[in-house]
N, C-alpha and C positions, 0 to 999 in steps of 0.2 A: 210527602215525607217518604224517603227511601227506606225500604226494609233492610235490616241487617241480615247478612248471610248467616244461616244457621249452621253451626258446626255439629258434626255427628258426635254423639256421646261416646266417650271412651270408657272402656271397662277397666277398672283397677285390677292389677295383677294380684293374684292371691299369694299369700306368703309362701305357700307350698311351691308355687311356680318360680319364685324368685331364687336366683342362685345366691348362695351364702358363701362369702369369701372367708376362708379360714386363714390364719397366719401361715400355715404350711403351704396352702395353695398359692398365696401371695408370694412367698419366698421362692417357690419353684418357678413361677412365672418371671420373677425378677432375674433369677439366675439364667433362665433360658434366654431372656432378652439380651443379657450381657454376653453370653457365650455365642450367640448367633452372629455370624459375620455380617458386617454392614454391606449392603449392596448399593453401589453408586451407579446411577444411570449413565450410560455412555453418552458423551456429548453428541447431540444430533447435528447433522450438517445444516447450516443456515440456508434458508430459502433464498433464492436468487434476489428477491426484493429486499432481504435483510443484509446483504453483503455490501459494504461500502464500496464505492467505485471512485477511483482517482480521476479527477477532471482537470486539475491545473497544478503545474509545478512552477515555483517562483525562484528565479535566480537574480542576484543583485549584481549590478555593474556600475562603473564609474562614469560612463559616457554613453547616453542612449543612441546617439547617431552612429558612433563606432560599433556599438553592440548590434544595432539593427542591421548594419551592413555586414558585419561578421556572421551573425546567425542566418541572415538572408542568403548569403553566399554559401555558407557551410551546408545548410539544410536544403538549399534550392527552393526556398519559399519566400513569398513577399510578406514583410512584416505588416501587421495591422496596428497602427498607432492608436493608443488609448490615452484618456485623460490621466493625469497624475504621473507623468514621466515614465511611461511604460509602453511596451508593444507586445503583441501576442503573435505566436506562431502556432497554427493548428497542426498537431502531430498525432494523427489518428483521432482517438477519442479523448486525448489529453491535450490541453493547451499549455504551451511553454510561455510563461509570463516573464519577460525581461524587464527589470525595474531599475531605473537610474536612481541610486541613493546618494549621489555625490553631494547634494545640497544638505543632507543630514549627517553624513559621515562617510567612512570607508566601506566599500562593499565587503560583505562577509561571504566567502565562497561556500558553495553547497557542501554539506558534510560528506556526502558520498557521491559517486558518479551518477549522472543522469543517463539512463540506458535507453537507447533508441534502436528499434529494429528497422533494418533497411533491406531493400531488395538488391541493390547494386552497391555492395560494400566497396568495391574498387573505385567507383565514381566518387563516393563521399570521402574515401581515403585520399584521393587525388586532390580534392578541394581542401581538405584539412591540411595537407602537405603544402599547397600553394599559400594557405593562410599562415603557415609556420605554427600550426596549432597541435602538431603531433606530440604526444606525451613522450617525455624522456625517461619516465620512471620504468623500473623493472617490474614486470607482472608475471609471477610464476616462472621465473627464469628466462623470460623473453622480453624484448623491448616493448613497452606498452604501446608505442606508436606504430609498431609493425603489425600487419595483419597476421594473425596466428590463430591456431586452434587451441583453445584453453583446455586444461585438464578435464573439465566437465563437459567438453564437446562443442562449446560455442566458438564460432569463427568470428573474431572481433578485432578491434583496435581501440586504443584510448587516445583522447585529445584533451586539450585544455584551452579555455579562452584566456585573454590577457588579465582577467580578474581572478584567476585561479579556480574557476568552476570546472571540475572534472566531468568529462563526457565520455561515454562508451557507445560505440556503434557495433551492433551485432547483426550478422547476416541472417535474413529471414530463413526459417527452416532449420536453424541450428540452435534455437533458444532452448536453454535448459530450464525446465519449469520447477525444478527442485523436488 
């Protein structure tokens, strides 16, 4: 049979040692608590392991064969066909997932441009031009499809695929981190 651990005896506090709260003391403490400014801890930066990282972007298209050719040519990459009417392009640490949704409906264009950083902006601009994919939109007073230095310092151009997915290509070394 196991013995129970013995607790040391505690001595009861004498009434003289106990603090007696009077209504006046309680009121002073209450007022002091209300008058003191609340201190809010500054948000701490997240540890690298806590920061979410983007690993895949999904865009919808209406014809996978055409999209694989378009993006393969534009990006200078070979598409990796996947099950489920899709293909992947590895773009650094992020995978561009191109999905053919024509069997379920009309492709929904990406809400905002997908931004790619590239070393040779002129080369990809030339390919986008050959694909007739340069944007015709005005971006901060300049043609979106033209290579230009944006007000925030990025050297870039905008393009669009035939399913209205907006794309932006930014020259490496000019990225504005915000």
